[in-house]
N, C-alpha and C positions, 0 to 999 in steps of 0.2 A: 504494500500500500504506500503510495506517495502523495497523490492528489486525487480528490474525488470531486466531480461536478454533480450537483443535485438540484433538481427543480423543486422549489417550495410548493407544497401541496401534494406532491407525489409521495407515495410510500417509499421510505428509505429502506433499501434492501441491499446489503453488500455481503459477499462471501469471500473468504480468504483462507488459504491453507498456511498453517503455522509451521515453522521449522522444528526439527526434532531436538533442538538444543536444550529445551527445558522439559522436565517431567511434569506434565499437567494433570496427572492422575489425582483426583480428589480436589482439584483447584476450583475456585469460583472466579467469576469474571464480571466486571462491570465496565460501562462505557458512558462517556458524556460528550456532548457537542458543546463547545464554548466559543464565544467570540474571540478574536485574536487578542482582545484586551483581558480575557479571562472570565467574562461574565457568562454564567450558565445559560444555555439555550434549551437543552433537553437531555434527559437520560435515554439511552438506547438499550433496547432489549438485546441480550447477548446469549447465543446458544453455542456451547462448546461441545463438539462431538468427539468420540474416542479416536477418530482418525485424524485429529487435529485440524478439522475443518471448523472455522469460526464463522457464524452467521450473525450479522448485525442487522437489526430491523426496528423500524418505528412506523406505525401505521399512519399517524396524523402529524403532518409537518406544516400545516397551513399558517402557524404562528411563527415559524422560523424567519428570522430577519434576512433580507437580501444582503449579500456581501460575503466577505471572507470569514471563515470559521476554522476550527481545528478539533480533532478528536484523537483519543488513544484508547486502548483497552488495558485495564489494570487487572492483573491476576493476583489472587491471594492463594499461595500454594498450600498444600496439605501441611507443611511444616511451619506455616505462619509467615514465611517470607512473602514480600510484595514485590512484584516486577511488572513493568509496563512495556507496551509496544512503543515503537517510535511514534512521534506525533505525526498525524496525517493532516495535511491542509485540505480544506474543503471550500468550494465556491458554491454558495447557495444562490441560485439564479431565479429570476422571475419566470413563472410559467405563463406562456402566451395564451394557451387554451385553458379557460377556467370553467 
Protein backbone atom coordinates (compact mmCIF):
# COMPACT_ATOMS: atom_id res chain seq x y z
CA UNK A 1 0.00 0.00 0.00
CA UNK A 2 1.38 3.41 -0.86
CA UNK A 3 -1.44 5.73 -2.03
CA UNK A 4 -5.16 5.17 -2.33
CA UNK A 5 -7.73 7.23 -4.21
CA UNK A 6 -11.24 7.08 -2.82
CA UNK A 7 -14.48 8.73 -3.94
CA UNK A 8 -16.42 10.16 -0.99
CA UNK A 9 -19.75 8.38 -0.61
CA UNK A 10 -18.53 5.10 -2.14
CA UNK A 11 -18.00 2.10 0.10
CA UNK A 12 -14.34 1.98 1.09
CA UNK A 13 -13.00 -1.51 0.39
CA UNK A 14 -9.32 -2.37 0.18
CA UNK A 15 -7.59 -5.76 0.26
CA UNK A 16 -3.88 -6.27 0.87
CA UNK A 17 -1.60 -9.23 1.50
CA UNK A 18 0.76 -8.84 4.43
CA UNK A 19 4.35 -10.11 4.41
CA UNK A 20 5.34 -13.11 6.52
CA UNK A 21 7.75 -11.10 8.69
CA UNK A 22 5.48 -10.91 11.77
CA UNK A 23 3.54 -13.70 13.45
CA UNK A 24 -0.04 -12.41 13.49
CA UNK A 25 -1.55 -15.50 15.15
CA UNK A 26 -3.86 -14.23 17.88
CA UNK A 27 -3.33 -10.59 16.88
CA UNK A 28 -6.03 -7.94 16.80
CA UNK A 29 -6.06 -5.06 14.33
CA UNK A 30 -7.56 -1.60 14.08
CA UNK A 31 -7.43 1.13 11.47
CA UNK A 32 -8.27 4.82 11.36
CA UNK A 33 -8.43 7.41 8.60
CA UNK A 34 -7.19 10.84 9.65
CA UNK A 35 -6.58 14.18 8.03
CA UNK A 36 -2.94 14.97 7.33
CA UNK A 37 -3.11 17.26 10.39
CA UNK A 38 -4.10 14.23 12.49
CA UNK A 39 -7.80 14.92 13.05
CA UNK A 40 -9.85 11.70 13.06
CA UNK A 41 -12.13 11.08 10.09
CA UNK A 42 -13.37 7.54 10.71
CA UNK A 43 -12.60 4.09 12.11
CA UNK A 44 -12.24 1.40 9.47
CA UNK A 45 -13.44 -2.19 9.90
CA UNK A 46 -10.49 -4.60 9.68
CA UNK A 47 -10.64 -8.31 8.88
CA UNK A 48 -7.42 -10.28 9.22
CA UNK A 49 -7.53 -13.73 7.65
CA UNK A 50 -5.17 -16.62 8.50
CA UNK A 51 -3.51 -16.38 5.04
CA UNK A 52 -2.40 -12.83 5.98
CA UNK A 53 -4.96 -11.20 3.75
CA UNK A 54 -6.13 -7.95 5.27
CA UNK A 55 -9.48 -6.44 4.30
CA UNK A 56 -10.29 -2.82 5.19
CA UNK A 57 -13.90 -1.75 4.79
CA UNK A 58 -16.25 1.12 5.64
CA UNK A 59 -19.79 1.15 4.30
CA UNK A 60 -20.63 4.84 4.73
CA UNK A 61 -18.15 7.52 3.68
CA UNK A 62 -20.49 10.40 2.77
CA UNK A 63 -19.14 12.52 5.65
CA UNK A 64 -15.46 12.11 4.73
CA UNK A 65 -13.88 15.46 3.83
CA UNK A 66 -12.54 16.04 0.33
CA UNK A 67 -8.74 16.23 0.29
CA UNK A 68 -5.65 14.44 1.53
CA UNK A 69 -5.82 11.93 4.37
CA UNK A 70 -3.77 9.08 5.79
CA UNK A 71 -4.31 5.67 7.34
CA UNK A 72 -2.39 2.79 8.83
CA UNK A 73 -3.26 -0.50 10.47
CA UNK A 74 -2.16 -1.12 14.05
CA UNK A 75 -1.76 -4.69 15.29
CA UNK A 76 -1.66 -5.80 18.91
CA UNK A 77 0.20 -9.09 18.88
CA UNK A 78 -0.63 -12.02 21.14
CA UNK A 79 2.36 -11.14 23.37
CA UNK A 80 1.09 -7.56 23.81
CA UNK A 81 3.54 -5.88 21.41
CA UNK A 82 2.04 -3.18 19.19
CA UNK A 83 3.21 -2.77 15.58
CA UNK A 84 1.82 -0.67 12.74
CA UNK A 85 1.98 -0.76 8.97
CA UNK A 86 3.56 2.07 7.04
CA UNK A 87 1.32 5.11 6.76
CA UNK A 88 -0.65 5.16 3.53
CA UNK A 89 -1.61 8.41 1.82
CA UNK A 90 -5.19 8.73 0.64
CA UNK A 91 -6.87 11.24 -1.63
CA UNK A 92 -10.55 11.58 -0.88
CA UNK A 93 -12.19 12.88 -4.04
CA UNK A 94 -15.57 14.32 -4.87
CA UNK A 95 -17.96 11.83 -6.44
CA UNK A 96 -19.43 13.26 -9.63
CA UNK A 97 -22.48 10.99 -9.69
CA UNK A 98 -24.58 11.38 -6.55
